[in-house]
C-alpha positions as CSV (number, residue, x, y, z in Angstrom):
1,M,49.4,16.8,4.5
2,Y,49.4,14.6,7.6
3,R,46.9,16.9,9.3
4,L,44.5,16.5,6.3
5,Y,44.9,12.7,6.4
6,Y,44.1,12.5,10.1
7,L,41.3,15.0,9.7
8,S,39.7,12.9,6.9
9,K,40.1,9.7,9.0
10,W,38.5,11.5,12.0
11,V,35.5,12.5,9.7
12,E,35.3,8.9,8.4
13,N,35.3,7.5,11.9
14,L,32.7,10.0,13.0
15,I,30.5,8.9,10.2
16,M,31.0,5.2,10.9
17,A,30.3,5.7,14.6
18,N,26.7,6.9,14.0
19,K,25.6,3.9,12.0
20,T,22.4,2.5,13.7
21,F,19.0,3.5,12.2
22,F,15.3,3.0,12.8
23,V,12.5,3.3,10.2
24,E,9.0,4.4,11.1
25,T,6.4,4.0,8.3
26,Y,3.0,5.8,7.8
27,G,0.5,4.9,5.2
28,C,-0.1,2.4,2.5
29,Q,1.5,-0.9,1.5
30,M,3.6,0.9,-1.1
31,N,5.1,2.9,1.8
32,K,5.8,-0.3,3.8
33,S,7.6,-1.7,0.7
34,R,9.6,1.5,0.2
35,S,10.7,1.4,3.8
36,E,12.0,-2.2,3.2
37,H,13.9,-0.9,0.2
38,I,15.5,2.1,2.0
39,A,16.4,-0.3,4.9
40,Q,18.2,-2.5,2.3
41,V,20.0,0.5,0.8
42,M,21.1,1.7,4.3
43,V,22.4,-1.8,5.2
44,Q,24.3,-2.0,1.9
45,N,26.0,1.3,2.8
46,G,27.2,0.0,6.2
47,Y,24.3,1.1,8.5
48,H,22.7,-1.2,11.0
49,L,18.9,-1.6,11.5
50,I,17.8,-1.8,15.1
51,E,14.3,-2.1,16.7
52,D,14.8,0.3,19.5
53,K,13.9,3.9,18.4
54,K,15.5,5.3,21.6
55,R,18.9,3.8,20.8
56,A,19.1,4.7,17.1
57,D,21.6,7.2,15.8
58,I,19.3,7.9,12.8
59,L,15.5,8.0,12.6
60,L,13.9,7.7,9.2
61,F,10.2,8.7,8.9
62,N,8.4,7.5,5.8
63,T,5.3,9.6,5.5
64,C,1.9,9.7,3.8
65,A,-0.2,12.6,2.5
66,V,-3.5,11.0,1.3
67,R,-5.6,12.4,4.1
68,E,-5.1,15.5,6.2
69,H,-5.8,13.8,9.5
70,A,-3.1,11.2,8.9
71,S,-0.6,13.8,7.9
72,E,-1.3,15.8,11.1
73,K,-1.0,12.7,13.2
74,A,2.3,11.9,11.6
75,I,3.7,15.4,12.2
76,S,2.5,15.3,15.8
77,N,4.2,11.9,16.4
78,I,7.5,13.1,14.9
79,Q,7.5,16.2,17.0
80,K,6.8,14.2,20.1
81,T,9.5,11.7,19.3
82,I,12.1,14.4,18.9
83,K,11.0,16.1,22.1
84,D,10.9,12.9,24.2
85,L,14.4,11.9,22.9
86,N,15.9,15.3,23.6
87,K,14.6,15.0,27.2
88,I,16.9,12.0,27.7
89,S,19.8,13.6,26.0
90,R,19.3,11.7,22.7
91,H,19.8,13.7,19.6
92,P,19.6,11.4,16.5
93,I,19.7,12.6,13.0
94,I,16.1,13.0,11.8
95,V,15.3,12.1,8.2
96,I,11.7,12.7,6.9
97,F,10.9,11.5,3.4
98,G,7.9,10.3,1.4
99,C,4.6,11.8,0.2
100,M,4.0,14.2,3.1
101,S,7.4,15.7,2.6
102,Q,6.8,16.1,-1.1
103,F,3.4,17.6,-0.5
104,L,4.3,20.1,2.3
105,K,7.9,20.8,1.3
106,N,9.1,23.8,3.3
107,R,6.0,24.0,5.4
108,L,7.0,20.6,6.9
109,V,10.5,22.0,7.5
110,Q,9.1,24.9,9.4
111,R,6.8,22.6,11.5
112,V,9.5,20.1,12.3
113,P,12.6,22.3,12.7
114,G,14.4,19.4,14.4
115,A,14.6,17.5,11.2
116,Q,18.1,17.6,9.5
117,I,17.2,15.9,6.2
118,V,13.8,16.4,4.5
119,I,13.3,15.0,1.1
120,G,10.3,13.9,-1.1
121,T,9.6,10.7,-2.8
122,S,12.5,10.7,-5.3
123,N,16.1,10.2,-4.6
124,I,15.5,8.2,-1.4
125,E,18.4,6.0,-2.4
126,Q,20.6,9.0,-1.9
127,I,19.8,9.1,1.9
128,P,23.2,7.4,2.8
129,Q,25.0,10.1,0.8
130,Y,22.8,12.8,2.4
131,L,23.7,11.5,5.8
132,E,27.4,11.6,5.1
133,E,27.1,15.1,3.7
134,Y,25.2,16.3,6.8
135,T,27.7,14.7,9.1
136,R,30.5,16.6,7.4
137,K,28.8,20.0,6.9
138,K,26.1,20.1,9.6
139,K,23.9,21.8,7.2
140,K,20.2,21.0,6.7
141,I,19.5,19.1,3.4
142,L,16.3,19.5,1.4
143,D,15.3,17.8,-1.9
144,F,11.9,17.9,-3.4
145,N,12.6,17.3,-7.1
146,L,10.3,14.9,-9.0
147,P,11.5,12.7,-11.8
148,S,10.5,13.1,-15.5
149,T,8.4,10.6,-17.4
150,S,11.5,9.2,-19.0
151,Q,13.0,8.0,-15.7
152,V,12.9,4.2,-15.3
153,F,11.6,2.8,-12.0
154,D,14.2,0.1,-11.4
155,E,14.0,-0.1,-7.6
156,R,15.4,-3.5,-6.4
157,G,16.5,-5.0,-3.1
158,Y,14.3,-5.0,0.0
159,L,15.1,-5.9,3.6
160,R,11.9,-7.9,4.2
161,N,10.3,-9.1,7.3
162,S,11.4,-12.8,7.6
163,S,8.7,-13.6,10.1
164,Q,5.9,-13.1,7.5
165,I,4.9,-15.5,4.8
166,F,3.9,-12.7,2.4
167,T,5.8,-9.8,1.0
168,F,5.1,-6.8,-1.3
169,L,6.6,-6.2,-4.7
170,P,6.1,-2.8,-6.4
171,I,5.6,-3.1,-10.2
172,T,4.9,0.6,-10.8
173,Y,5.4,3.9,-8.9
174,G,3.7,7.2,-9.6
175,C,0.3,7.9,-11.1
176,N,-1.1,9.6,-14.3
177,N,-4.8,9.6,-13.3
178,F,-5.2,12.9,-11.5
179,C,-8.4,12.1,-9.7
180,S,-9.7,15.4,-8.5
181,Y,-9.5,14.6,-4.8
182,C,-6.1,12.9,-4.8
183,V,-2.6,14.3,-4.1
184,V,-0.7,11.1,-5.3
185,P,0.2,12.3,-8.8
186,Y,1.6,15.5,-7.3
187,T,3.6,13.7,-4.6
188,T,4.9,10.7,-6.6
189,G,5.2,12.1,-10.1
190,P,4.2,10.3,-13.3
191,Q,3.8,6.5,-13.5
192,R,7.0,4.6,-14.0
193,S,6.8,0.8,-14.6
194,K,9.5,-1.5,-13.3
195,P,11.2,-3.5,-16.1
196,L,9.8,-7.0,-16.6
197,L,13.2,-8.7,-16.1
198,T,13.7,-6.9,-12.8
199,I,10.3,-8.1,-11.5
200,L,11.1,-11.7,-12.5
201,K,14.4,-11.6,-10.8
202,E,12.8,-10.2,-7.6
203,I,10.1,-12.9,-7.7
204,E,12.8,-15.6,-8.1
205,K,14.6,-14.2,-5.0
206,I,11.4,-14.0,-3.0
207,I,10.7,-17.6,-3.7
208,Q,14.2,-18.6,-2.8
209,D,13.9,-16.7,0.5
210,G,10.9,-18.9,1.4
211,Y,8.0,-16.5,1.1
212,Q,4.6,-18.1,0.2
213,E,2.7,-15.1,-1.2
214,I,3.6,-12.0,-3.2
215,I,1.4,-8.9,-3.5
216,L,2.2,-6.9,-6.6
217,L,1.7,-3.2,-5.9
218,G,0.9,-0.2,-8.0
219,Q,-1.3,2.9,-7.8
220,N,-2.9,1.4,-10.8
221,V,-1.5,-2.1,-11.6
222,N,-3.7,-2.4,-14.7
223,S,-1.8,0.3,-16.5
224,Y,1.6,-1.4,-16.0
225,G,3.8,-1.0,-19.0
226,L,2.1,1.9,-20.7
227,D,5.2,4.1,-20.1
228,L,7.4,1.3,-21.5
229,G,5.4,1.1,-24.7
230,L,3.6,-2.2,-23.8
231,K,0.1,-2.7,-24.9
232,N,-1.9,-4.6,-22.3
233,G,1.3,-4.8,-20.3
234,F,-0.3,-6.1,-17.1
235,E,-1.5,-9.1,-19.0
236,V,1.9,-9.7,-20.4
237,L,3.4,-9.4,-16.9
238,L,0.9,-11.9,-15.4
239,Q,1.4,-14.4,-18.2
240,T,5.1,-14.2,-18.0
241,I,5.0,-14.8,-14.2
242,D,2.8,-17.8,-14.9
243,Q,5.2,-19.2,-17.5
244,N,8.3,-18.8,-15.4
245,F,7.0,-19.9,-12.0
246,H,4.1,-22.2,-12.7
247,D,5.9,-25.1,-10.9
248,S,6.1,-23.1,-7.7
249,S,3.5,-23.0,-4.9
250,I,3.6,-19.2,-4.6
251,W,0.3,-17.2,-4.4
252,I,0.2,-14.0,-6.4
253,R,-2.1,-11.1,-5.4
254,F,-2.2,-7.7,-6.9
255,L,-3.6,-4.3,-6.0
256,T,-4.9,-1.8,-6.8
257,S,-6.9,-2.1,-10.0
258,H,-8.5,1.0,-11.5
259,P,-12.0,0.5,-13.1
260,K,-11.1,2.5,-16.2
261,D,-8.2,0.3,-17.0
262,M,-9.4,-3.1,-15.7
263,R,-10.1,-5.5,-18.5
264,P,-11.9,-8.8,-18.9
265,S,-8.6,-10.3,-20.3
266,I,-7.1,-9.8,-16.8
267,V,-9.9,-11.8,-15.3
268,D,-9.4,-14.5,-17.8
269,I,-5.7,-14.8,-17.0
270,V,-6.5,-15.1,-13.3
271,K,-9.1,-17.8,-14.0
272,N,-6.6,-19.9,-15.9
273,S,-3.6,-19.4,-13.6
274,P,-2.5,-21.8,-10.9
275,L,-0.7,-18.9,-9.1
276,M,-3.1,-15.9,-9.2
277,T,-5.5,-15.5,-6.3
278,R,-9.1,-14.7,-7.0
279,Y,-9.5,-11.4,-5.3
280,F,-9.9,-8.0,-7.1
281,H,-9.6,-4.7,-5.3
282,L,-11.6,-2.4,-7.5
283,P,-12.4,1.0,-6.0
284,I,-15.7,2.4,-7.0
285,Q,-15.4,5.7,-4.9
286,S,-19.0,6.7,-5.7
287,G,-22.2,5.2,-7.2
288,S,-23.2,8.5,-8.8
289,D,-22.2,9.2,-12.4
290,R,-22.3,12.9,-11.7
291,I,-19.9,12.5,-8.8
292,L,-17.6,10.1,-10.7
293,A,-17.3,12.7,-13.4
294,A,-16.5,15.4,-10.9
295,M,-13.9,13.1,-9.4
296,N,-12.3,12.6,-12.8
297,R,-12.5,8.8,-12.4
298,G,-12.9,8.0,-16.1
299,Y,-15.8,5.5,-15.9
300,T,-19.5,5.3,-15.2
301,R,-21.4,3.1,-12.8
302,D,-22.6,1.0,-15.7
303,H,-19.1,0.3,-16.8
304,Y,-18.1,-0.6,-13.3
305,M,-21.0,-3.0,-12.9
306,G,-20.1,-4.5,-16.2
307,L,-16.7,-5.4,-14.7
308,V,-18.3,-6.7,-11.5
309,N,-20.7,-8.9,-13.4
310,Y,-17.9,-10.3,-15.7
311,I,-15.9,-11.2,-12.6
312,R,-18.9,-12.8,-10.9
313,Q,-19.7,-14.8,-14.0
314,T,-16.2,-15.9,-14.9
315,L,-15.0,-16.6,-11.3
316,P,-18.1,-17.3,-9.1
317,D,-15.8,-18.0,-6.1
318,S,-13.9,-14.7,-6.4
319,G,-13.9,-11.8,-4.0
320,I,-14.3,-8.1,-4.9
321,G,-13.2,-5.3,-2.6
322,T,-13.6,-1.6,-3.0
323,D,-13.0,1.9,-1.6
324,I,-15.8,4.5,-1.2
325,I,-15.6,8.2,-0.5
326,I,-18.5,9.9,1.3
327,G,-19.2,13.7,1.2
328,F,-17.4,14.7,-2.0
329,P,-18.1,18.4,-2.7
330,G,-21.6,18.7,-4.1
331,E,-22.7,15.2,-3.2
332,T,-26.5,15.4,-2.9
333,E,-28.9,13.0,-1.1
334,R,-29.6,11.4,-4.6
335,D,-25.9,10.9,-5.2
336,F,-25.5,9.2,-1.9
337,L,-28.5,6.9,-2.5
338,D,-26.9,6.0,-5.9
339,T,-23.8,4.8,-3.9
340,L,-26.0,2.8,-1.5
341,D,-27.7,1.3,-4.5
342,I,-24.5,0.2,-6.2
343,V,-23.3,-1.3,-2.9
344,Q,-26.4,-3.5,-2.8
345,E,-26.0,-4.4,-6.5
346,A,-22.3,-5.2,-6.3
347,Q,-22.4,-7.1,-3.0
348,F,-18.8,-6.4,-2.1
349,E,-16.9,-8.9,0.1
350,Q,-14.7,-6.1,1.5
351,A,-14.9,-2.3,1.5
352,Y,-12.9,0.6,2.9
353,T,-14.9,3.7,3.5
354,Y,-13.8,7.3,4.1
355,I,-15.1,10.8,4.6
356,Y,-13.8,13.1,1.9
357,S,-10.6,14.8,2.9
358,S,-10.0,18.2,1.3
359,R,-6.4,18.5,0.0
360,S,-4.9,21.8,-1.2
361,G,-3.5,21.7,-4.7
362,T,-6.1,19.2,-6.0
363,A,-8.8,20.1,-8.4
364,A,-11.5,19.4,-5.9
365,Y,-10.1,21.7,-3.3
366,Q,-11.8,24.8,-4.8
367,L,-15.1,23.1,-5.5
368,P,-18.2,24.7,-3.8
369,D,-20.8,22.9,-1.7
370,Q,-18.6,21.3,0.9
371,L,-20.9,19.2,3.1
372,P,-21.1,19.8,6.8
373,L,-19.1,17.2,8.8
374,A,-22.2,16.1,10.7
375,E,-23.9,15.1,7.4
376,K,-20.8,13.3,6.2
377,K,-20.7,11.3,9.4
378,K,-24.4,10.5,9.1
379,R,-24.0,9.2,5.6
380,L,-20.9,7.2,6.4
381,Q,-22.7,5.5,9.3
382,L,-25.5,4.5,7.0
383,L,-23.1,3.2,4.4
384,N,-21.1,1.2,6.9
385,Q,-24.3,-0.3,8.3
386,T,-25.4,-1.3,4.8
387,L,-22.0,-2.9,4.1
388,S,-22.1,-4.7,7.5
389,D,-25.5,-6.2,6.7
390,I,-24.3,-7.5,3.4
391,H,-21.1,-8.9,5.0
392,Q,-23.1,-10.8,7.7
393,I,-25.3,-12.4,5.0
394,K,-22.2,-13.5,3.1
395,L,-20.5,-14.9,6.2
396,K,-23.6,-17.0,7.0
397,A,-23.4,-18.4,3.5
398,W,-20.0,-19.7,4.2
399,V,-21.1,-22.0,7.0
400,G,-20.8,-25.7,5.9
401,K,-18.5,-24.8,2.9
402,R,-15.0,-26.2,2.4
403,A,-12.1,-24.1,1.4
404,K,-8.3,-24.0,1.1
405,I,-6.5,-21.5,3.2
406,M,-2.9,-20.5,3.7
407,I,-2.0,-20.1,7.4
408,D,-0.5,-16.7,7.9
409,Q,-1.2,-16.0,11.6
410,I,-0.5,-18.3,14.7
411,E,-1.1,-17.1,18.2
412,G,-0.7,-19.8,20.8
413,L,-3.7,-22.2,20.5
414,N,-5.3,-20.2,17.7
415,A,-4.5,-19.8,14.0
416,S,-6.0,-18.3,10.9
417,G,-5.4,-18.1,7.2
418,R,-6.9,-16.6,4.1
419,T,-8.6,-18.2,1.1
420,T,-7.5,-17.2,-2.4
421,D,-10.5,-14.8,-2.5
422,N,-9.1,-13.1,0.6
423,Q,-11.6,-14.4,3.2
424,R,-10.0,-15.0,6.6
425,I,-11.0,-18.2,8.5
426,F,-10.0,-18.9,12.2
427,L,-9.4,-22.3,13.6
428,P,-7.6,-24.1,16.5
429,N,-3.8,-24.5,16.1
430,S,-3.3,-28.2,15.8
431,N,0.5,-28.2,15.1
432,L,0.0,-25.9,12.1
433,F,2.8,-23.8,10.7
434,L,3.0,-20.5,8.8
435,G,2.7,-20.9,5.0
436,Q,0.9,-24.2,5.3
437,V,-2.0,-24.7,2.8
438,I,-4.8,-26.7,4.4
439,S,-8.4,-27.6,3.7
440,V,-11.0,-26.4,6.3
441,V,-14.7,-26.6,6.7
442,V,-16.5,-23.5,8.1
443,I,-18.5,-24.4,11.1
444,N,-19.6,-21.1,12.5
445,T,-19.7,-17.3,12.2
446,L,-19.4,-15.0,15.2
447,K,-18.9,-11.3,15.5
448,G,-18.0,-10.8,11.9
449,K,-15.5,-13.7,11.8
450,L,-15.6,-17.2,10.2
451,Y,-14.5,-20.2,12.3
452,G,-13.6,-23.5,10.8
453,E,-11.9,-26.8,11.5
454,L,-9.3,-28.8,9.7
455,V,-10.5,-31.3,7.1
456,L,-8.4,-34.5,7.4
457,S,-7.7,-36.1,4.0
């Protein structure tokens, strides 16, 4: 009896003695937010976050699987980290979780044999329990189960970066769209919306903690609430946020919007809201109807341009950003020219461009007519030049204009902030502080940047 008591105390002390952890994050804003959540879960379970990877008892790697190159880079970095630490006689517990784990499963286990715990995108809140189990049994733990559609996404509590003025707040997790090139529905499971009351409580805490800007996150924010039985649930959410926090000075951004679910009513709410910023991230992916159909995007270029035109007419001072994929299987020269054409027509303020990355398990993986890499690079270069030319013209149009910006970066004698339509403006730091909202006039544009000066009232 006494032997069992002392043995259990020895195991408990052993667990408590290995309590420091470090989190390394790969991928999107959602992953950054999930890392903040798991850090909060770890702290609540008695673990201590530290900034020195070499001193940590536990290393947590939050991974991404959207593009093959990024996945390979993450695996290489993890392998190198383990090797380098072993050279200095450091043997932390390695935990790998997230989309890449969910996508590769046992293939990842084989490639990183030094990992003790490998789990997917679900059950990350069980990591403290998995750590205790591993410490007791010294047996590798794997968990790649995905939730059902009935599971509620009620994630709450985040160990946020207090040095930033903005923070992320996920409102959905998972995806039901099944675009033919994308692994996300297979790695995250079906969309689950966070209950409205949970979101409101999180926003209240964020404001109390002194943050100035909240970015609502979802793979498709426009479909928020569909799984909760809400019609036009995203509008309900935005209006409820407005009603509850209209007296605050918080800025609210949201991304990403999906063109098939984006509605004029959302634009109208943004127009009439004192909180909502005037930037819409609306990925087009291709300007060709034929390629859009092959991608299973669920809209046409005419539908997309209808949304763009409504935004431009309703909010002339708004910004529109997009994502574009080049070299999708079967993309002809005509399809590519259609993409260049819609880029000229839409006049995007911001664009993220990518070469198509083939991912096993997706519908597009088996499609014929994979383009040579050289041709993909050639088209990407031409697309980026077109976007750059548009961007330069738009920047020049800013010179002489006045705008309100929120200061979010200060480096010595220099500072910068963003407008509500997501345009960054640089200016001298004249006793400015993070989170300060000021009026500036743009005086110059140089090397793709806007420079301004403070307008004294």
